[in-house]
C-alpha positions in Angstrom: 0.1 -0.2 0.1 1.0 3.6 -0.4 1.9 6.1 2.4 -1.5 8.0 2.6 -2.0 11.4 4.1 -5.2 12.3 5.8 -6.4 15.2 7.1 -9.0 15.3 10.1 -11.1 18.2 10.9 -12.8 18.2 14.0 -12.5 19.2 17.8 -10.2 19.3 20.5 -12.2 18.0 23.7 -9.0 17.7 25.8 -10.5 15.3 28.2 -13.2 12.7 27.4 -11.8 10.3 24.7 -13.5 11.8 22.1 -12.9 13.3 18.5 -9.5 14.3 17.7 -8.2 12.5 20.6 -9.2 9.6 19.2 -8.9 10.3 15.8 -5.6 10.9 15.3 -4.1 7.9 17.2 -6.7 5.7 15.3 -5.7 6.9 12.0 -2.0 6.8 13.0 -1.7 3.2 14.2 -3.6 2.2 11.0 -0.2 3.4 9.0 -1.8 6.3 7.7 0.2 10.2 8.1 -2.4 12.2 9.9 -2.5 15.6 9.4 -5.2 17.5 11.9 -7.2 21.0 11.8 -8.6 21.7 15.2 -12.3 23.1 14.7 -12.5 23.7 18.1 -11.0 23.5 21.6 -12.8 21.9 24.3 -11.8 21.4 28.2 -13.8 18.2 28.3 -16.3 17.0 26.0 -20.0 17.9 26.3 -21.2 14.7 27.6 -22.0 14.6 31.2 -19.6 17.4 32.4 -20.9 21.3 33.3 -19.1 24.2 32.9 -16.6 23.1 30.2 -14.9 25.4 28.0 -15.3 26.0 24.2 -12.9 28.1 22.0 -14.3 27.7 18.0 -11.1 28.0 15.4 -13.1 28.9 12.7 -11.3 32.4 12.1 -8.5 30.1 11.6 -8.9 28.1 9.1 -8.8 30.5 6.3 -5.5 30.9 7.3 -4.4 27.8 7.4 -4.9 26.5 4.3 -3.4 29.3 2.3 -0.4 28.2 3.6 -1.1 24.6 3.0 -2.2 25.9 -0.5 1.1 27.8 -1.2 3.0 24.7 -0.1 1.1 23.1 -2.3 0.3 20.3 0.7 -2.3 17.4 -0.6 -4.4 15.1 1.0 -5.4 11.5 -0.2 -8.4 12.2 1.6 -10.0 15.0 4.1 -12.2 13.3 7.1 -14.6 15.6 8.9 -15.7 15.4 12.3 -17.4 17.6 15.0 -17.5 21.3 13.4 -17.5 23.8 16.2 -20.1 26.4 14.1 -22.2 26.8 11.3 -19.3 29.4 9.0 -16.9 26.6 9.1 -18.6 24.2 6.4 -17.8 26.5 3.7 -14.2 26.8 5.1 -14.4 22.8 5.1 -15.6 22.9 1.7 -13.0 25.5 0.6 -10.4 23.5 2.2 -11.3 20.0 0.4 -11.6 21.8 -3.1 -8.0 23.3 -2.6 -5.7 20.1 -0.8 -7.9 17.0 -1.9 -5.9 15.4 -4.4 -7.8 14.7 -7.7 -8.8 10.8 -6.7 -9.0 12.1 -2.8 -11.9 10.5 -0.8 -14.5 13.2 1.0 -15.3 11.2 4.3 -18.2 13.0 6.6 -18.9 12.0 9.9 -22.0 14.5 10.8 -21.4 14.5 14.3 -24.4 16.3 15.2 -26.7 15.0 17.4 -27.8 11.6 18.6 -30.8 9.5 21.2 -33.1 11.5 18.9 -31.5 15.2 20.3 -28.9 17.6 18.4 -26.0 17.9 20.4 -25.5 20.7 22.6 -25.3 24.7 20.7 -26.6 22.9 17.7 -29.5 23.8 15.9 -31.6 23.5 12.5 -30.0 26.0 10.6 -26.9 24.2 11.7 -28.0 20.9 10.0 -29.1 22.7 7.2 -25.8 23.6 6.8 -24.4 20.7 7.2 -26.4 19.7 4.0 -23.6 21.4 1.8 -21.0 18.4 3.4 -23.1 15.9 2.2 -23.6 16.8 -1.2 -19.7 16.5 -1.7 -19.2 13.1 0.6 -18.3 9.9 -1.2 -19.0 8.5 2.0 -21.1 9.9 5.1 -21.3 8.3 8.3 -24.1 8.9 10.6 -26.1 7.5 13.0 -30.5 7.1 13.0 -30.5 10.5 14.7 -28.2 12.3 12.8 -29.5 10.8 9.2 -33.9 11.6 10.2 -32.3 15.3 10.8 -30.5 16.1 7.7 -33.1 14.1 5.6 -36.0 15.6 7.1 -37.6 11.8 7.7 -39.5 11.4 11.8 -36.8 10.0 14.4 -38.1 6.7 15.3 -36.9 3.9 18.5 -38.7 1.6 16.4 -38.6 0.7 12.6 -37.7 -1.7 9.6 -35.9 -2.1 6.9 -38.4 0.2 4.9 -37.5 2.5 7.4 -33.6 2.1 7.2 -33.8 2.5 3.4 -35.6 5.9 2.8 -32.8 7.3 5.5 -30.2 6.3 2.8 -31.9 7.4 -0.2 -32.4 10.2 1.9 -28.4 10.9 2.5 -28.3 9.7 -1.9 -30.7 12.8 -2.4 -28.7 15.1 -0.6 -25.6 13.9 -2.7 -24.1 11.9 -1.0 -22.3 9.0 -2.9 -22.0 6.2 -0.1 -24.0 5.7 2.9 -22.8 4.2 6.1 -25.8 4.1 8.9 -24.8 3.1 12.2 -26.7 1.4 15.4 -29.3 -0.2 13.1 -30.7 -2.7 15.2 -33.1 -5.1 13.8 -33.1 -7.8 16.4 -33.2 -7.4 20.2 -29.7 -8.1 21.6 -27.9 -7.3 18.1 -27.2 -3.6 16.5 -25.4 -2.7 13.3 -24.1 -0.8 10.2 -26.1 -0.3 7.2 -23.8 0.0 4.0 -24.5 1.0 0.9 -21.7 1.7 -2.1 -21.8 1.3 -5.3 -25.3 1.2 -5.8 -25.2 -2.1 -3.4 -26.5 -2.5 0.3 -25.4 -4.7 2.3 -25.3 -5.1 6.3 -23.3 -6.2 9.4 -24.6 -6.9 12.5 -22.6 -7.9 15.3 -23.9 -7.8 19.2 -25.0 -4.9 21.0 -23.1 -4.2 24.7 -25.7 -4.2 27.9 -23.7 -1.0 28.5 -22.5 2.3 26.7 -19.2 4.9 25.9 -19.7 8.1 25.3 -17.3 8.9 21.9 -17.5 5.0 20.3 -19.3 7.5 17.0 -15.6 8.5 16.9 -13.6 5.7 17.6 -16.1 4.3 15.0 -15.6 6.3 12.2 -11.5 6.7 12.9 -11.6 3.5 12.2 -13.5 3.2 9.4 -11.5 5.6 7.8 -8.4 3.2 9.0 -9.5 0.7 6.8 -11.2 2.1 4.0 -7.5 3.8 3.2 -6.1 0.8 3.4 -7.9 -0.2 0.5 -10.8 -2.4 2.2 -14.3 -1.9 0.9 -16.6 0.1 2.8 -18.2 -3.3 3.9 -15.3 -4.2 5.3 -14.1 -1.4 6.9 -17.8 -1.3 8.5 -17.4 -5.0 9.9 -13.7 -4.0 11.3 -15.0 -0.9 13.0 -17.9 -2.4 14.0 -16.3 -5.1 16.0 -13.4 -2.7 17.4 -16.2 -0.6 18.7 -17.2 -3.2 20.7 -13.9 -4.2 22.0 -13.4 -1.0 23.2 -17.3 -1.2 24.7 -16.4 -4.1 26.2 -13.0 -3.3 27.8 -14.7 -0.1 29.5 -17.4 -2.7 31.3 -17.1 -2.6 35.0 -15.2 0.5 35.2 -18.0 3.0 36.5 -15.4 5.9 37.8 -14.4 5.5 33.5 -17.9 7.2 32.2 -16.8 10.1 29.9 -15.3 7.8 27.2 -13.9 4.5 25.8 -10.6 2.7 26.9 -9.5 2.3 22.7 -6.1 2.5 24.0 -5.9 -1.3 25.0 -7.6 -2.5 22.6 -5.9 -1.0 19.4 -3.9 -3.7 19.0 -6.8 -5.7 17.9 -7.7 -2.9 15.1 -4.0 -2.7 13.8 -3.9 -7.0 12.6 -7.5 -6.6 11.2 -6.8 -3.7 9.0 -3.3 -4.0 8.5 
């Protein structure tokens, strides 16, 4: 495999094992040169912590981009996660336009909602701005809640295959070339990933863990990108990433003091073995 360079654009939550603090080590472990562009800096993530600090870094993006263009820096893929504000959307698109290689991939994790609700600080206007990213995405990786907000389809706790297919088609209508929806469960005790790649559907099902952890969406997306950039298909990447998340959740189970994230580091070797 060629030595690939990936740019990831998302926030740095200094404590909390999410976003950039999981993306950088996971992508690097997958053998990728990983460049970063922080969208914001937070003292902690916003789930469960109070009084956290936030600094939006949107105003720094144009000058960073200009420097990269001057230095003729190019990326094999651009992977976005949590973006701090609406104004960052157009900046991200311009970064892709000016620094993504001709056959490079634009991979979007629209990290804006979960469990039927938008994340702290986001509104419908922010959702609409994110649709611009979907329009140009080679791969989009939402959970069911995010897919619902982006497509305007009603969020449901109980659903069937037809409902999931409607979310996929809705994202395709927004412009996404390939769609991977996480947290899709058709059977009690099981969950999985619906993959739509090259006009074909596939579904990977795995065990649903009794405990959950913050940040597993970021872990999943980073592992997916790591596998994809190593030449795996979207289905293979979805399977590898899904299994890795299960490993991370299992490694965290039973530690009541570790409520804020998943222990992804001790089981990183499992991901490396499957990807490499």
